[in-house]
Structures are given as C-alpha cells and as structure tokens.
N, CA and C atoms of all chains as a GROMACS GRO file, in nm:
protein
  579
    1MET      N    1   2.048   0.978  -6.548
    1MET     CA    2   1.892   1.040  -6.528
    1MET      C    3   1.919   1.145  -6.633
    2ILE      N    4   2.050   1.207  -6.660
    2ILE     CA    5   2.021   1.316  -6.765
    2ILE      C    6   2.033   1.243  -6.906
    3ASN      N    7   2.107   1.160  -6.913
    3ASN     CA    8   2.078   1.069  -7.045
    3ASN      C    9   1.974   0.986  -7.100
    4PHE      N   10   1.888   0.904  -6.947
    4PHE     CA   11   1.738   0.895  -7.010
    4PHE      C   12   1.626   1.009  -7.056
    5LEU      N   13   1.671   1.110  -6.975
    5LEU     CA   14   1.578   1.192  -7.043
    5LEU      C   15   1.622   1.258  -7.185
    6SER      N   16   1.757   1.245  -7.225
    6SER     CA   17   1.779   1.323  -7.345
    6SER      C   18   1.743   1.196  -7.410
    7TRP      N   19   1.744   1.091  -7.393
    7TRP     CA   20   1.670   0.969  -7.472
    7TRP      C   21   1.518   0.981  -7.520
    8VAL      N   22   1.454   1.024  -7.390
    8VAL     CA   23   1.328   1.027  -7.417
    8VAL      C   24   1.299   1.154  -7.487
    9LEU      N   25   1.352   1.321  -7.509
    9LEU     CA   26   1.320   1.377  -7.592
    9LEU      C   27   1.371   1.334  -7.714
   10LEU      N   28   1.476   1.316  -7.767
   10LEU     CA   29   1.514   1.284  -7.857
   10LEU      C   30   1.484   1.207  -7.937
   11LEU      N   31   1.372   1.089  -7.859
   11LEU     CA   32   1.297   0.986  -7.907
   11LEU      C   33   1.195   1.034  -7.964
   12SER      N   34   1.131   1.118  -7.922
   12SER     CA   35   1.001   1.178  -7.919
   12SER      C   36   1.006   1.306  -8.027
   13GLY      N   37   1.083   1.339  -8.024
   13GLY     CA   38   1.149   1.438  -8.156
   13GLY      C   39   1.125   1.366  -8.278
   14CYS      N   40   1.193   1.280  -8.263
   14CYS     CA   41   1.226   1.183  -8.388
   14CYS      C   42   1.088   1.092  -8.436
   15PHE      N   43   0.999   1.109  -8.336
   15PHE     CA   44   0.845   1.074  -8.367
   15PHE      C   45   0.798   1.161  -8.456
   16CYS      N   46   0.783   1.274  -8.396
   16CYS     CA   47   0.716   1.399  -8.498
   16CYS      C   48   0.763   1.416  -8.556
   17VAL      N   49   0.929   1.388  -8.572
   17VAL     CA   50   0.981   1.473  -8.707
   17VAL      C   51   0.892   1.362  -8.783
   18LEU      N   52   0.894   1.259  -8.798
   18LEU     CA   53   0.839   1.131  -8.892
   18LEU      C   54   0.691   1.179  -8.913
   19ILE      N   55   0.653   1.187  -8.812
   19ILE     CA   56   0.489   1.210  -8.858
   19ILE      C   57   0.463   1.330  -8.927
   20SER      N   58   0.556   1.419  -8.906
   20SER     CA   59   0.530   1.565  -8.962
   20SER      C   60   0.580   1.475  -9.116
   21ALA      N   61   0.690   1.384  -9.132
   21ALA     CA   62   0.688   1.389  -9.284
   21ALA      C   63   0.596   1.301  -9.379
   22ILE      N   64   0.548   1.206  -9.287
   22ILE     CA   65   0.434   1.154  -9.332
   22ILE      C   66   0.309   1.195  -9.392
   23GLY      N   67   0.306   1.282  -9.246
   23GLY     CA   68   0.166   1.360  -9.287
   23GLY      C   69   0.201   1.458  -9.441
   24LEU      N   70   0.336   1.487  -9.430
   24LEU     CA   71   0.361   1.543  -9.583
   24LEU      C   72   0.336   1.520  -9.698
   25ILE      N   73   0.344   1.358  -9.694
   25ILE     CA   74   0.274   1.291  -9.784
   25ILE      C   75   0.187   1.290  -9.819
   26ARG      N   76   0.132   1.198  -9.725
   26ARG     CA   77   0.002   1.159  -9.744
   26ARG      C   78  -0.114   1.275  -9.718
   27MET      N   79  -0.086   1.361  -9.708
   27MET     CA   80  -0.238   1.479  -9.677
   27MET      C   81  -0.305   1.513  -9.852
   28PRO      N   82  -0.406   1.509  -9.858
   28PRO     CA   83  -0.474   1.585  -9.950
   28PRO      C   84  -0.449   1.687 -10.051
   29ASP      N   85  -0.408   1.781  -9.941
   29ASP     CA   86  -0.423   1.915  -9.994
   29ASP      C   87  -0.314   2.010  -9.924
   30LEU      N   88  -0.275   2.124  -9.968
   30LEU     CA   89  -0.168   2.164  -9.968
   30LEU      C   90  -0.176   2.252  -9.830
   31PHE      N   91  -0.303   2.294  -9.791
   31PHE     CA   92  -0.346   2.349  -9.641
   31PHE      C   93  -0.319   2.247  -9.538
   32THR      N   94  -0.346   2.140  -9.566
   32THR     CA   95  -0.348   2.015  -9.462
   32THR      C   96  -0.197   1.974  -9.503
   33ARG      N   97  -0.121   1.957  -9.580
   33ARG     CA   98  -0.004   1.951  -9.567
   33ARG      C   99   0.089   2.070  -9.480
   34MET      N  100   0.011   2.201  -9.509
   34MET     CA  101   0.116   2.301  -9.423
   34MET      C  102   0.080   2.263  -9.262
   35HIS      N  103  -0.027   2.177  -9.236
   35HIS     CA  104  -0.036   2.167  -9.085
   35HIS      C  105   0.052   2.038  -9.023
   36ALA      N  106   0.072   1.936  -9.121
   36ALA     CA  107   0.157   1.820  -9.135
   36ALA      C  108   0.298   1.891  -9.119
   37ALA      N  109   0.314   2.024  -9.176
   37ALA     CA  110   0.477   2.032  -9.182
   37ALA      C  111   0.442   2.099  -9.070
   38GLY      N  112   0.354   2.178  -9.070
   38GLY     CA  113   0.406   2.268  -8.873
   38GLY      C  114   0.411   2.190  -8.804
   39VAL      N  115   0.381   2.057  -8.761
   39VAL     CA  116   0.407   1.976  -8.648
   39VAL      C  117   0.556   1.943  -8.643
   40GLY      N  118   0.615   1.916  -8.774
   40GLY     CA  119   0.795   1.886  -8.726
   40GLY      C  120   0.811   1.974  -8.718
   41ASP      N  121   0.810   2.144  -8.796
   41ASP     CA  122   0.865   2.241  -8.740
   41ASP      C  123   0.860   2.278  -8.606
   42THR      N  124   0.766   2.265  -8.523
   42THR     CA  125   0.773   2.316  -8.431
   42THR      C  126   0.794   2.240  -8.319
   43LEU      N  127   0.742   2.119  -8.283
   43LEU     CA  128   0.753   2.044  -8.197
   43LEU      C  129   0.831   1.933  -8.184
   44GLY      N  130   0.867   1.900  -8.329
   44GLY     CA  131   1.003   1.775  -8.335
   44GLY      C  132   1.117   1.900  -8.310
   45ALA      N  133   1.133   2.026  -8.349
   45ALA     CA  134   1.272   2.094  -8.379
   45ALA      C  135   1.263   2.070  -8.193
   46ILE      N  136   1.128   2.160  -8.102
   46ILE     CA  137   1.166   2.152  -7.974
   46ILE      C  138   1.193   2.050  -7.896
   47LEU      N  139   1.174   1.900  -7.961
   47LEU     CA  140   1.213   1.814  -7.887
   47LEU      C  141   1.363   1.787  -7.869
   48VAL      N  142   1.377   1.777  -8.008
   48VAL     CA  143   1.501   1.740  -8.085
   48VAL      C  144   1.594   1.816  -8.016
   49ILE      N  145   1.604   1.952  -7.999
   49ILE     CA  146   1.741   2.034  -7.939
   49ILE      C  147   1.695   2.041  -7.781
   50ALA      N  148   1.545   2.050  -7.748
   50ALA     CA  149   1.593   2.013  -7.594
   50ALA      C  150   1.642   1.888  -7.578
   51GLY      N  151   1.664   1.778  -7.622
   51GLY     CA  152   1.738   1.700  -7.600
   51GLY      C  153   1.853   1.698  -7.629
   52LEU      N  154   1.916   1.778  -7.691
   52LEU     CA  155   2.031   1.844  -7.729
   52LEU      C  156   2.077   1.942  -7.625
   53MET      N  157   2.009   2.035  -7.575
   53MET     CA  158   2.038   2.092  -7.486
   53MET      C  159   2.033   2.025  -7.315
   54LEU      N  160   1.987   1.920  -7.304
   54LEU     CA  161   2.064   1.858  -7.212
   54LEU      C  162   2.169   1.800  -7.201
   55GLN      N  163   2.185   1.766  -7.304
   55GLN     CA  164   2.374   1.702  -7.366
   55GLN      C  165   2.479   1.811  -7.352
   56ALA      N  166   2.410   1.913  -7.396
   56ALA     CA  167   2.512   2.027  -7.387
   56ALA      C  168   2.554   2.106  -7.215
   57GLY      N  169   2.507   2.076  -7.146
   57GLY     CA  170   2.480   2.138  -7.003
   57GLY      C  171   2.553   2.299  -7.020
   58PRO      N  172   2.591   2.338  -6.930
   58PRO     CA  173   2.593   2.459  -6.889
   58PRO      C  174   2.683   2.541  -6.999
   59THR      N  175   2.664   2.575  -7.081
   59THR     CA  176   2.789   2.631  -7.161
   59THR      C  177   2.733   2.713  -7.262
   60LEU      N  178   2.831   2.799  -7.353
   60LEU     CA  179   2.754   2.845  -7.423
   60LEU      C  180   2.682   2.821  -7.547
   61LEU      N  181   2.691   2.654  -7.562
   61LEU     CA  182   2.666   2.596  -7.652
   61LEU      C  183   2.488   2.594  -7.642
   62LEU      N  184   2.475   2.579  -7.489
   62LEU     CA  185   2.364   2.586  -7.465
   62LEU      C  186   2.245   2.692  -7.489
   63ALA      N  187   2.321   2.813  -7.500
   63ALA     CA  188   2.292   2.976  -7.532
   63ALA      C  189   2.245   2.926  -7.685
   64LYS      N  190   2.370   2.857  -7.746
   64LYS     CA  191   2.327   2.882  -7.940
   64LYS      C  192   2.232   2.762  -7.909
   65LEU      N  193   2.190   2.675  -7.856
   65LEU     CA  194   2.084   2.597  -7.906
   65LEU      C  195   1.957   2.665  -7.866
   66VAL      N  196   1.915   2.744  -7.754
   66VAL     CA  197   1.810   2.777  -7.755
   66VAL      C  198   1.789   2.909  -7.845
   67LEU      N  199   1.910   2.954  -7.885
   67LEU     CA  200   1.880   3.035  -7.992
   67LEU      C  201   1.782   2.954  -8.151
   68ILE      N  202   1.842   2.847  -8.166
   68ILE     CA  203   1.818   2.796  -8.260
   68ILE      C  204   1.675   2.746  -8.251
   69MET      N  205   1.626   2.720  -8.107
   69MET     CA  206   1.510   2.660  -8.082
   69MET      C  207   1.396   2.790  -8.099
   70PHE      N  208   1.466   2.914  -8.024
   70PHE     CA  209   1.363   2.986  -8.052
   70PHE      C  210   1.389   3.048  -8.206
   71PHE      N  211   1.480   3.051  -8.273
   71PHE     CA  212   1.443   3.082  -8.425
   71PHE      C  213   1.377   3.029  -8.476
   72LEU      N  214   1.371   2.893  -8.486
   72LEU     CA  215   1.268   2.777  -8.578
   72LEU      C  216   1.146   2.809  -8.501
   73LEU      N  217   1.144   2.838  -8.361
   73LEU     CA  218   0.991   2.822  -8.317
   73LEU      C  219   0.899   2.965  -8.392
   74PHE      N  220   1.034   3.084  -8.415
   74PHE     CA  221   0.949   3.227  -8.473
   74PHE      C  222   0.938   3.204  -8.601
   75THR      N  223   1.023   3.104  -8.689
   75THR     CA  224   0.994   3.136  -8.869
   75THR      C  225   0.936   3.046  -8.907
   76GLY      N  226   0.912   2.911  -8.829
   76GLY     CA  227   0.816   2.796  -8.911
   76GLY      C  228   0.680   2.868  -8.920
   77PRO      N  229   0.624   2.887  -8.820
   77PRO     CA  230   0.490   2.958  -8.845
   77PRO      C  231   0.473   3.065  -8.948
   78THR      N  232   0.578   3.153  -8.924
   78THR     CA  233   0.578   3.273  -8.986
   78THR      C  234   0.575   3.244  -9.165
   79ALA      N  235   0.693   3.127  -9.210
   79ALA     CA  236   0.692   3.053  -9.325
   79ALA      C  237   0.582   3.007  -9.376
   80CYS      N  238   0.522   2.958  -9.297
   80CYS     CA  239   0.363   2.910  -9.320
   80CYS      C  240   0.257   2.953  -9.361
   81HIS      N  241   0.257   3.062  -9.293
   81HIS     CA  242   0.160   3.188  -9.273
   81HIS      C  243   0.191   3.261  -9.439
   82ALA      N  244   0.315   3.274  -9.444
   82ALA     CA  245   0.341   3.380  -9.575
   82ALA      C  246   0.267   3.283  -9.694
   83LEU      N  247   0.365   3.156  -9.669
   83LEU     CA  248   0.339   3.038  -9.774
   83LEU      C  249   0.163   3.011  -9.817
   84ALA      N  250   0.078   3.038  -9.713
   84ALA     CA  251  -0.074   3.038  -9.723
   84ALA      C  252  -0.072   3.157  -9.788
   85LYS      N  253  -0.048   3.252  -9.757
   85LYS     CA  254  -0.095   3.420  -9.797
   85LYS      C  255  -0.080   3.402  -9.984
   86ALA      N  256   0.060   3.331  -9.996
   86ALA     CA  257   0.053   3.371 -10.106
   86ALA      C  258   0.007   3.255 -10.216
   87ALA      N  259  -0.049   3.132 -10.132
   87ALA     CA  260  -0.097   2.992 -10.197
   87ALA      C  261  -0.199   3.110 -10.248
   88LEU      N  262  -0.286   3.115 -10.136
   88LEU     CA  263  -0.459   3.216 -10.194
   88LEU      C  264  -0.420   3.319 -10.280
   89ALA      N  265  -0.306   3.346 -10.292
   89ALA     CA  266  -0.336   3.502 -10.392
   89ALA      C  267  -0.298   3.436 -10.510
   90GLY      N  268  -0.200   3.298 -10.506
   90GLY     CA  269  -0.211   3.267 -10.662
   90GLY      C  270  -0.316   3.188 -10.675
   91GLY      N  271  -0.462   3.179 -10.617
   91GLY     CA  272  -0.587   3.144 -10.674
   91GLY      C  273  -0.605   2.977 -10.631
   92GLU      N  274  -0.517   2.911 -10.527
   92GLU     CA  275  -0.500   2.781 -10.455
   92GLU      C  276  -0.658   2.762 -10.350
   93LYS      N  277  -0.727   2.666 -10.404
   93LYS     CA  278  -0.861   2.673 -10.331
   93LYS      C  279  -0.845   2.581 -10.235
   94PRO      N  280  -0.849   2.579 -10.103
   94PRO     CA  281  -0.848   2.458 -10.018
   94PRO      C  282  -0.951   2.358 -10.055
   95LEU      N  283  -0.888   2.229 -10.011
   95LEU     CA  284  -0.993   2.131 -10.042
   95LEU      C  285  -1.161   2.116  -9.978
   96LEU      N  286  -1.254   2.180 -10.005
   96LEU     CA  287  -1.370   2.159  -9.872
   96LEU      C  288  -1.433   1.981  -9.936
   97ASP      N  289  -1.516   1.966  -9.833
   97ASP     CA  290  -1.584   1.854  -9.875
   97ASP      C  291  -1.675   1.856  -9.959
   98ASP      N  292  -1.686   1.735 -10.022
   98ASP     CA  293  -1.766   1.748 -10.143
   98ASP      C  294  -1.924   1.770 -10.170
   99ASN      N  295  -1.983   1.729 -10.068
   99ASN     CA  296  -2.131   1.773 -10.010
   99ASN      C  297  -2.170   1.926 -10.055
  100ASN      N  298  -2.079   2.011 -10.004
  100ASN     CA  299  -2.135   2.161 -10.026
  100ASN      C  300  -2.066   2.234 -10.136
  101GLN      N  301  -2.021   2.152 -10.235
  101GLN     CA  302  -1.937   2.208 -10.332
  101GLN      C  303  -1.986   2.300 -10.403
  102MET      N  304   2.532   0.695  -7.900
  102MET     CA  305   2.450   0.654  -7.926
  102MET      C  306   2.286   0.644  -7.983
  103MET      N  307   2.253   0.745  -7.865
  103MET     CA  308   2.139   0.804  -7.912
  103MET      C  309   2.136   0.925  -7.995
  104PHE      N  310   2.253   0.995  -8.041
  104PHE     CA  311   2.226   1.071  -8.132
  104PHE      C  312   2.239   0.968  -8.290
  105PHE      N  313   2.295   0.868  -8.263
  105PHE     CA  314   2.303   0.738  -8.369
  105PHE      C  315   2.146   0.738  -8.437
  106VAL      N  316   2.055   0.712  -8.339
  106VAL     CA  317   1.947   0.672  -8.347
  106VAL      C  318   1.853   0.785  -8.439
  107THR      N  319   1.880   0.884  -8.370
  107THR     CA  320   1.825   1.010  -8.421
  107THR      C  321   1.854   1.083  -8.565
  108VAL      N  322   1.988   1.010  -8.583
  108VAL     CA  323   2.014   1.056  -8.729
  108VAL      C  324   1.942   0.934  -8.805
  109ILE      N  325   1.929   0.830  -8.794
  109ILE     CA  326   1.874   0.732  -8.865
  109ILE      C  327   1.750   0.736  -8.868
  110ALA      N  328   1.674   0.774  -8.739
  110ALA     CA  329   1.526   0.824  -8.834
  110ALA      C  330   1.508   0.969  -8.843
  111LEU      N  331   1.602   1.069  -8.915
  111LEU     CA  332   1.609   1.193  -8.947
  111LEU      C  333   1.577   1.122  -9.139
  112PHE      N  334   1.671   1.088  -9.158
  112PHE     CA  335   1.699   1.000  -9.272
  112PHE      C  336   1.545   0.975  -9.349
  113PRO      N  337   1.520   0.864  -9.272
  113PRO     CA  338   1.383   0.882  -9.401
  113PRO      C  339   1.263   1.028  -9.402
  114ALA      N  340   1.301   1.068  -9.291
  114ALA     CA  341   1.156   1.199  -9.259
  114ALA      C  342   1.245   1.318  -9.365
  115MET      N  343   1.389   1.328  -9.401
  115MET     CA  344   1.390   1.405  -9.509
  115MET      C  345   1.356   1.342  -9.642
  116PHE      N  346   1.394   1.199  -9.706
  116PHE     CA  347   1.377   1.168  -9.788
  116PHE      C  348   1.201   1.160  -9.807
  117LEU      N  349   1.121   1.148  -9.734
  117LEU     CA  350   0.986   1.174  -9.716
  117LEU      C  351   0.961   1.319  -9.820
  118ALA      N  352   1.034   1.438  -9.724
  118ALA     CA  353   1.006   1.571  -9.740
  118ALA      C  354   1.059   1.547  -9.889
  119LEU      N  355   1.206   1.528  -9.950
  119LEU     CA  356   1.212   1.548 -10.062
  119LEU      C  357   1.096   1.457 -10.151
  120GLY      N  358   1.033   1.334 -10.138
  120GLY     CA  359   0.985   1.296 -10.223
  120GLY      C  360   0.832   1.387 -10.218
  121ARG      N  361   0.787   1.461 -10.144
  121ARG     CA  362   0.659   1.560 -10.137
  121ARG      C  363   0.736   1.675 -10.270
  122ALA      N  364   0.870   1.715 -10.220
  122ALA     CA  365   0.940   1.818 -10.344
  122ALA      C  366   0.925   1.758 -10.448
  123ILE      N  367   0.964   1.642 -10.468
  123ILE     CA  368   0.938   1.625 -10.625
  123ILE      C  369   0.806   1.587 -10.673
  124VAL      N  370   0.708   1.515 -10.589
  124VAL     CA  371   0.527   1.460 -10.608
  124VAL      C  372   0.506   1.621 -10.660
  125GLY      N  373   0.508   1.751 -10.577
  125GLY     CA  374   0.426   1.800 -10.544
  125GLY      C  375   0.340   1.854 -10.647
  126PRO      N  376   0.260   1.833 -10.680
  126PRO     CA  377   0.160   1.913 -10.776
  126PRO      C  378   0.169   2.058 -10.786
  127THR      N  379   0.157   2.121 -10.684
  127THR     CA  380   0.147   2.301 -10.700
  127THR      C  381   0.324   2.305 -10.657
  128LEU      N  382   0.337   2.451 -10.713
  128LEU     CA  383   0.441   2.499 -10.664
  128LEU      C  384   0.440   2.515 -10.557
  129TYR      N  385   0.365   2.582 -10.465
  129TYR     CA  386   0.320   2.611 -10.361
  129TYR      C  387   0.375   2.449 -10.257
  130ASP      N  388   0.347   2.378 -10.321
  130ASP     CA  389   0.380   2.222 -10.229
  130ASP      C  390   0.530   2.175 -10.239
  131ARG      N  391   0.598   2.252 -10.354
  131ARG     CA  392   0.732   2.201 -10.311
  131ARG      C  393   0.779   2.324 -10.223
  132VAL      N  394   0.737   2.421 -10.249
  132VAL     CA  395   0.806   2.559 -10.138
  132VAL      C  396   0.818   2.495  -9.991
  133LEU      N  397   0.651   2.436  -9.947
  133LEU     CA  398   0.610   2.363  -9.873
  133LEU      C  399   0.766   2.247  -9.790
  134ALA      N  400   0.789   2.174  -9.895
  134ALA     CA  401   0.876   2.041  -9.885
  134ALA      C  402   1.000   2.116  -9.916
  135VAL      N  403   1.054   2.211  -9.936
  135VAL     CA  404   1.173   2.257  -9.939
  135VAL      C  405   1.182   2.285  -9.767
  136ASN      N  406   1.147   2.389  -9.774
  136ASN     CA  407   1.135   2.439  -9.660
  136ASN      C  408   1.113   2.356  -9.556
  137SER      N  409   1.054   2.214  -9.503
  137SER     CA  410   1.041   2.147  -9.392
  137SER      C  411   1.136   2.064  -9.425
  138PHE      N  412   1.208   2.057  -9.551
  138PHE     CA  413   1.369   1.977  -9.548
  138PHE      C  414   1.453   2.037  -9.496
  139GLY      N  415   1.490   2.164  -9.528
  139GLY     CA  416   1.560   2.255  -9.448
  139GLY      C  417   1.515   2.276  -9.302
  140THR      N  418   1.465   2.237  -9.247
  140THR     CA  419   1.431   2.257  -9.082
  140THR      C  420   1.509   2.106  -9.078
  141PHE      N  421   1.464   1.980  -9.136
  141PHE     CA  422   1.464   1.852  -9.103
  141PHE      C  423   1.653   1.859  -9.098
  142THR      N  424   1.704   1.951  -9.190
  142THR     CA  425   1.854   1.958  -9.247
  142THR      C  426   1.914   2.036  -9.084
  143VAL      N  427   1.837   2.140  -9.033
  143VAL     CA  428   1.882   2.181  -8.915
  143VAL      C  429   1.897   2.115  -8.831
  144LEU      N  430   1.814   2.026  -8.796
  144LEU     CA  431   1.812   1.950  -8.690
  144LEU      C  432   1.904   1.826  -8.716
  145MET      N  433   1.946   1.756  -8.822
  145MET     CA  434   2.019   1.679  -8.861
  145MET      C  435   2.177   1.706  -8.823
  146ILE      N  436   2.217   1.885  -8.896
  146ILE     CA  437   2.336   1.885  -8.875
  146ILE      C  438   2.394   1.912  -8.662
  147ALA      N  439   2.272   1.967  -8.652
  147ALA     CA  440   2.302   1.983  -8.496
  147ALA      C  441   2.298   1.858  -8.420
  148VAL      N  442   2.234   1.748  -8.468
  148VAL     CA  443   2.279   1.602  -8.381
  148VAL      C  444   2.398   1.556  -8.433
  149LEU      N  445   2.404   1.545  -8.580
  149LEU     CA  446   2.581   1.539  -8.630
  149LEU      C  447   2.645   1.628  -8.551
  150GLY      N  448   2.678   1.712  -8.511
  150GLY     CA  449   2.752   1.807  -8.450
  150GLY      C  450   2.778   1.703  -8.333
  151PHE      N  451   2.637   1.666  -8.252
  151PHE     CA  452   2.688   1.683  -8.113
  151PHE      C  453   2.714   1.477  -8.115
  152MET      N  454   2.738   1.437  -8.228
  152MET     CA  455   2.767   1.244  -8.239
  152MET      C  456   2.902   1.284  -8.230
  153THR      N  457   2.952   1.362  -8.307
  153THR     CA  458   3.092   1.342  -8.382
  153THR      C  459   3.172   1.475  -8.239
  154ASP      N  460   3.112   1.520  -8.162
  154ASP     CA  461   3.175   1.576  -8.072
  154ASP      C  462   3.240   1.741  -8.134
  155GLN      N  463   3.205   1.771  -8.236
  155GLN     CA  464   3.222   1.927  -8.287
  155GLN      C  465   3.156   2.029  -8.259
  156THR      N  466   3.152   2.062  -8.174
  156THR     CA  467   3.040   2.150  -8.107
  156THR      C  468   3.025   2.288  -8.195
  157ASP      N  469   3.108   2.282  -8.306
  157ASP     CA  470   3.090   2.420  -8.371
  157ASP      C  471   2.991   2.395  -8.480
  158PHE      N  472   2.929   2.305  -8.496
  158PHE     CA  473   2.807   2.223  -8.626
  158PHE      C  474   2.679   2.342  -8.535
  159VAL      N  475   2.684   2.342  -8.411
  159VAL     CA  476   2.565   2.446  -8.381
  159VAL      C  477   2.546   2.576  -8.465
  160ASP      N  478   2.678   2.619  -8.491
  160ASP     CA  479   2.641   2.747  -8.545
  160ASP      C  480   2.617   2.727  -8.710
  161ILE      N  481   2.681   2.641  -8.774
  161ILE     CA  482   2.625   2.591  -8.855
  161ILE      C  483   2.471   2.562  -8.872
  162ALA      N  484   2.434   2.474  -8.776
  162ALA     CA  485   2.273   2.479  -8.803
  162ALA      C  486   2.190   2.565  -8.788
  163LEU      N  487   2.241   2.698  -8.677
  163LEU     CA  488   2.188   2.776  -8.696
  163LEU      C  489   2.203   2.871  -8.810
  164THR      N  490   2.294   2.909  -8.854
  164THR     CA  491   2.339   2.969  -8.984
  164THR      C  492   2.236   2.946  -9.094
  165TYR      N  493   2.175   2.810  -9.066
  165TYR     CA  494   2.107   2.701  -9.221
  165TYR      C  495   1.965   2.747  -9.173
  166ALA      N  496   1.948   2.753  -9.054
  166ALA     CA  497   1.812   2.805  -9.008
  166ALA      C  498   1.760   2.952  -9.046
  167LEU      N  499   1.875   3.006  -9.029
  167LEU     CA  500   1.848   3.162  -9.095
  167LEU      C  501   1.812   3.189  -9.232
  168ILE      N  502   1.924   3.060  -9.293
  168ILE     CA  503   1.915   3.076  -9.442
  168ILE      C  504   1.782   3.041  -9.527
  169ASN      N  505   1.738   2.922  -9.448
  169ASN     CA  506   1.665   2.851  -9.492
  169ASN      C  507   1.515   2.945  -9.487
  170PHE      N  508   1.490   3.012  -9.412
  170PHE     CA  509   1.376   3.106  -9.366
  170PHE      C  510   1.383   3.201  -9.457
  171ILE      N  511   1.511   3.298  -9.471
  171ILE     CA  512   1.494   3.407  -9.638
  171ILE      C  513   1.478   3.335  -9.736
  172GLY      N  514   1.549   3.249  -9.738
  172GLY     CA  515   1.505   3.168  -9.901
  172GLY      C  516   1.374   3.102  -9.909
  173THR      N  517   1.287   3.075  -9.844
  173THR     CA  518   1.156   3.051  -9.808
  173THR      C  519   1.038   3.170  -9.843
  174ILE      N  520   1.110   3.274  -9.783
  174ILE     CA  521   1.050   3.394  -9.805
  174ILE      C  522   1.060   3.458  -9.936
  175ALA      N  523   1.175   3.440 -10.000
  175ALA     CA  524   1.209   3.505 -10.073
  175ALA      C  525   1.173   3.443 -10.204
  176VAL      N  526   1.141   3.356 -10.189
  176VAL     CA  527   1.064   3.233 -10.329
  176VAL      C  528   0.954   3.266 -10.315
  177LEU      N  529   0.870   3.272 -10.180
  177LEU     CA  530   0.718   3.327 -10.204
  177LEU      C  531   0.693   3.465 -10.255
  178LYS      N  532   0.812   3.604 -10.200
  178LYS     CA  533   0.781   3.709 -10.246
  178LYS      C  534   0.785   3.669 -10.406
  179PHE      N  535   0.897   3.581 -10.491
  179PHE     CA  536   0.892   3.589 -10.618
  179PHE      C  537   0.787   3.505 -10.689
  180PHE      N  538   0.713   3.463 -10.616
  180PHE     CA  539   0.629   3.383 -10.680
  180PHE      C  540   0.471   3.510 -10.662
  181VAL      N  541   0.435   3.523 -10.589
  181VAL     CA  542   0.379   3.628 -10.551
  181VAL      C  543   0.379   3.784 -10.634
  182VAL      N  544   0.504   3.805 -10.652
  182VAL     CA  545   0.496   3.983 -10.678
  182VAL      C  546   0.565   3.911 -10.878
  183GLY      N  547   0.552   3.833 -10.869
  183GLY     CA  548   0.647   3.783 -11.036
  183GLY      C  549   0.808   3.826 -11.054
  184ASP      N  550   0.804   3.925 -10.981
  184ASP     CA  551   0.995   3.943 -11.007
  184ASP      C  552   0.976   3.998 -10.889
  185PHE      N  553   1.118   4.083 -10.834
  185PHE     CA  554   1.156   4.152 -10.711
  185PHE      C  555   1.113   4.310 -10.736
  186GLY      N  556   1.012   4.311 -10.784
  186GLY     CA  557   0.939   4.474 -10.788
  186GLY      C  558   1.089   4.565 -10.833
  187TYR      N  559   1.110   4.578 -10.928
  187TYR     CA  560   1.193   4.683 -10.992
  187TYR      C  561   1.062   4.785 -11.045
  188GLU      N  562   1.066   4.868 -10.983
  188GLU     CA  563   0.919   4.908 -11.003
  188GLU      C  564   0.918   5.051 -11.105
  189GLU      N  565   1.079   5.110 -11.111
  189GLU     CA  566   1.105   5.188 -11.236
  189GLU      C  567   1.114   5.115 -11.323
  190GLN      N  568   1.147   4.994 -11.350
  190GLN     CA  569   1.167   4.943 -11.498
  190GLN      C  570   1.049   4.897 -11.560
  191ARG      N  571   0.944   4.858 -11.437
  191ARG     CA  572   0.798   4.846 -11.522
  191ARG      C  573   0.732   4.930 -11.596
  192ASP      N  574   0.766   5.040 -11.467
  192ASP     CA  575   0.651   5.160 -11.530
  192ASP      C  576   0.698   5.226 -11.666
  193GLN      N  577   0.793   5.215 -11.690
  193GLN     CA  578   0.862   5.248 -11.883
  193GLN      C  579   0.777   5.208 -11.977
   0.00000   0.00000   0.00000
C-alpha cells in the first residue's frame, strides 16, 4: 500500500515537473514562464518529496525531507518574486494582449 | 524501480530548463531557467539518494537547495544594483 502511494505521488510529481519544464519552454513571455516555473518548483517538489517521505519511514531522514520540502516551498516563490521585481526594475514589460497596445 | 522512472522523467525536464537557459532572450529568462534547473537538481539528488540507498544524498540535496536560492538572489541583486554596493568607492 505504501509503495503504491509512493508510486502515485512520484509519478504525479514527475508529471508536474515535466509540465513545468514544457511551460518554461513554450510560454511567450518572461512573466508567464515564471508561472510555469512556479508549478514545478512548488507542486512538483511537494509530490516528489512526499513520495520519498513515504519510503523513508519514521527516521531522521524524514525530518530532513520535511526540511527540504518546506525550504523549497518558502524559497521558490520568494525567488520568483525577486526575479519579477528585478525584471520590472530592469525595464522588462509584460506582454499585454494586442488590441489595447 | 519507481525511483528509476522518476530519474528518467526528470532528465528531459532538466534538458528543457537548460534549453530555456540557452535560448532565453532576456537575462531574466536565464536566471529563471537556472533557478528551475537547480530545483530539479535538488529533486534528482534526493531521488538518486533513495535509488542507491545512500541516505546521505538527502543532506546534499538540502545544501544544494540552500545554495541555489542564495545564488539566484545574489545574481538578481547584481543585476539590479549593478555591483555589490560598495558605496564608499562609488561616491569618490
């Protein structure tokens, strides 16, 4: 049962990571790419590390995995926020729709 | 076995992130791609650690996550400020 749950979590985590990477490539503008990267950073990381947590069992390893997960959750959005601020300060304009240019 | 599948799935994601880092028109795209690549590396190290039953890899993954974040913030600060803010040299 535990292995089955780990399988499900790891596969969905891989799915989110792949979606994030594909979104990183296909999105037209920097700020939409940041949205795509955010998907992989947060949801992908949660699912993959949760799948590992089930495998780790109640050991110190589990504590380290929890630390990694929380750290990734806190720093992913923060880095994206800093990047958006730097991009806007650097004169990067978001891509608006064409008819109200 | 499931870890092997995860590693196989993580590889194309890392290549795509590298592709964006290479293609990325603006330098902020590159910073974003490198940050995303770093997070995928963290996941890859953790999964490889579990695949080969070496539990020390999780420490490496945690360290890598810390360094990746600090690196991204440092590069962004460098882009915004221009240099690392040695105020007294600039005023002379």
